[in-house]
Every structure is written in structure tokens, then in C-alpha cells.
C-alpha positions as CSV (number, residue, x, y, z in Angstrom):
1,M,102.0,119.1,329.7
2,L,102.4,116.5,327.0
3,R,98.8,116.6,325.9
4,P,98.6,120.2,324.6
5,R,101.9,119.7,322.7
6,L,100.4,116.5,321.2
7,L,97.3,118.4,320.2
8,V,99.3,121.1,318.5
9,V,101.4,118.4,316.6
10,M,98.2,116.6,315.5
11,G,96.7,119.8,314.4
12,L,99.7,120.7,312.3
13,V,99.8,117.3,310.8
14,G,96.1,117.6,309.9
15,L,96.6,121.0,308.4
16,G,99.5,119.6,306.3
17,L,97.4,116.7,305.0
18,G,94.6,119.1,304.1
19,L,96.9,121.3,302.2
20,L,98.4,118.2,300.4
21,G,94.9,117.0,299.5
22,A,94.1,120.4,298.1
23,A,97.2,120.5,296.0
24,V,96.5,117.0,294.6
25,A,93.0,118.1,293.7
26,E,94.3,121.1,291.9
27,T,96.8,119.1,289.7
28,A,94.3,116.3,288.9
29,P,93.0,116.6,285.3
30,K,89.7,118.4,285.2
31,P,87.1,117.6,282.5
32,A,88.0,119.8,279.5
33,T,84.4,119.8,278.5
34,K,81.3,117.8,279.3
35,E,81.1,116.8,275.6
36,E,82.8,113.5,274.6
37,V,85.3,113.2,271.8
38,T,84.8,110.4,269.3
39,V,87.9,109.5,267.5
40,Y,88.2,107.5,264.2
41,K,91.7,106.2,263.5
42,S,93.7,103.4,262.1
43,S,94.4,100.6,264.5
44,T,98.1,100.7,263.6
45,C,98.7,104.5,264.0
46,E,100.9,105.2,267.0
47,C,100.8,109.0,266.6
48,C,96.9,108.8,266.8
49,K,97.2,106.8,270.1
50,K,99.5,109.5,271.4
51,W,97.0,112.2,270.4
52,V,94.2,110.4,272.2
53,E,96.4,110.3,275.3
54,H,97.1,114.1,275.0
55,L,93.3,114.7,275.0
56,Q,92.8,112.4,278.0
57,A,95.6,114.1,279.9
58,A,93.7,117.4,279.2
59,G,90.6,116.0,280.8
60,F,88.6,114.9,277.7
61,T,86.5,111.7,277.7
62,V,87.6,109.9,274.5
63,N,85.8,107.1,272.6
64,V,88.1,105.5,270.0
65,H,86.9,103.6,267.0
66,D,89.5,101.8,264.8
67,E,88.6,102.0,261.2
68,A,90.0,100.3,258.1
69,N,88.8,103.0,255.7
70,M,89.7,106.4,257.0
71,A,89.2,108.1,253.6
72,Q,85.5,107.0,253.7
73,I,85.1,108.4,257.2
74,K,86.6,111.7,256.1
75,D,84.4,111.8,252.9
76,D,81.3,111.0,254.9
77,A,82.2,113.7,257.5
78,G,82.9,116.3,254.9
79,V,86.6,116.9,255.8
80,P,88.1,119.0,252.9
81,E,91.1,117.5,251.2
82,A,93.2,120.5,252.2
83,A,92.6,119.9,255.9
84,R,93.1,116.1,256.1
85,S,95.4,114.3,258.4
86,C,95.6,110.8,259.9
87,H,92.6,110.7,262.2
88,T,89.2,112.3,262.4
89,A,87.3,113.2,265.6
90,K,83.8,114.5,266.4
91,V,83.0,116.6,269.5
92,G,79.7,118.2,269.8
93,K,78.7,119.6,266.4
94,Y,82.3,120.0,265.3
95,L,84.9,117.9,263.6
96,V,88.6,117.8,264.7
97,E,91.0,116.6,262.1
98,G,94.5,115.5,263.0
99,H,96.9,116.6,265.7
100,V,95.0,119.7,267.0
101,P,96.1,120.7,270.5
102,A,93.5,120.2,273.2
103,D,93.4,123.8,274.3
104,L,92.3,124.8,270.8
105,I,89.4,122.3,270.9
106,V,88.3,123.8,274.2
107,K,88.5,127.3,272.6
108,M,86.4,126.2,269.7
109,L,83.8,124.6,272.0
110,T,83.7,127.8,274.2
111,E,83.5,130.3,271.3
112,R,81.2,128.2,269.1
113,P,82.3,129.7,265.7
114,N,80.2,129.1,262.6
115,I,82.6,126.5,261.1
116,A,82.5,122.7,260.5
117,G,85.7,122.1,262.5
118,I,89.4,122.7,262.9
119,A,92.4,120.8,261.6
120,A,96.1,120.3,261.8
121,P,96.6,119.4,258.1
122,G,99.1,116.8,257.4
123,M,101.0,115.6,260.4
124,P,102.9,118.7,261.7
125,V,106.0,117.8,263.7
126,G,105.8,119.3,267.2
127,S,102.0,118.9,267.4
128,P,100.4,116.7,270.1
129,G,101.3,113.1,269.2
130,M,103.9,114.2,266.6
131,E,106.7,115.3,269.1
132,R,110.2,114.7,267.9
133,G,112.6,115.6,270.6
134,D,112.9,119.3,271.1
135,A,111.7,120.0,267.5
136,K,108.9,122.6,267.6
137,P,108.6,124.0,264.1
138,P,105.7,126.4,263.6
139,Y,102.5,125.0,262.2
140,D,99.0,126.3,261.5
141,I,95.6,125.0,262.8
142,V,93.0,125.8,260.2
143,S,89.2,126.1,260.5
144,F,87.1,124.7,257.7
145,T,83.5,125.1,256.6
146,K,81.1,122.6,255.2
147,D,81.7,124.0,251.7
148,G,85.4,123.3,252.1
149,K,86.8,126.7,252.7
150,T,89.8,126.9,255.1
151,E,91.5,129.7,256.9
152,V,94.1,129.9,259.7
153,Y,92.5,129.5,263.1
154,A,95.6,129.5,265.2
155,K,99.4,129.5,264.8
156,R,101.6,127.2,266.9
């Protein structure tokens, strides 16, 4: 009599463990894209480190390069003055300037617009890496072209 009851209990425990495993797999970060993000930043910039952590939490693989002359990196990459921020990243054929949310990078990579990249000009409070308590003032993410033209890509 004890054996059938034990088998039922063991079956229920196994089912529970299987469901738990599935739940853990669902919450684990999935790769946001197969393309790696290369980030160029100052070694002393804490907000840049937080933005890199934001990308990693979203599933991106990130390679970080600490640079002494960020202005030269931006000049060489062709980031327009109006779009500049504290760090510059490359992903696929695109540039990402500043504290752009990971979901908008995924959107750009999925849609493949005819632009050079997207940017969060300046260092907008409330953007990834620039959180300040509950402050979430609106800010714009702009797209930019190789000839320096910018336009609003998304509002946050």
C-alpha cells in the first residue's frame, strides 16, 4: 500500500521540479542579439559601467574598451556633435551613442533602418545608467545619418 502512494509523491515532486526548471529558464536572460556590442568609454565613468550592465542584463554580449580620448573615438566613428554623450558603442553596422535603452537597440537591429546609429544625446536623467531615484523625466532617442542629420527615433 505504501509503494503506490510513494510513487505518486515522487511523481508530484518530479513534476514540481520540472515546472520550476521551466520557470527559471524563462526568466534567465536570453541573448538580445547574436551581434556583440563593443563599447568605448572612459575608465572612470560610473554611468557607462551601469549602461554596460543594463545591456548585459538584457542579454547582450558586451566588449568594453576603456579609452583616454573619447572625442577622437567619436570623431573617427562619425558621431555628430548634436548626438554625443559619454560613451560610444558599435553593434553590427550601427553606432549607439550614450544611454540608449537596450530594447531600442534590438528594435534598430531588427528593423535595419538606413541610418548610421541612434543616440541619447547628453546624459538624460532616467535613461539606463542615469537613474536618479524615481525621476523619469521624458527624453528623446535620436537617429543620425553619416552626414550628421538627426531626427527623433523614439520618446521615453
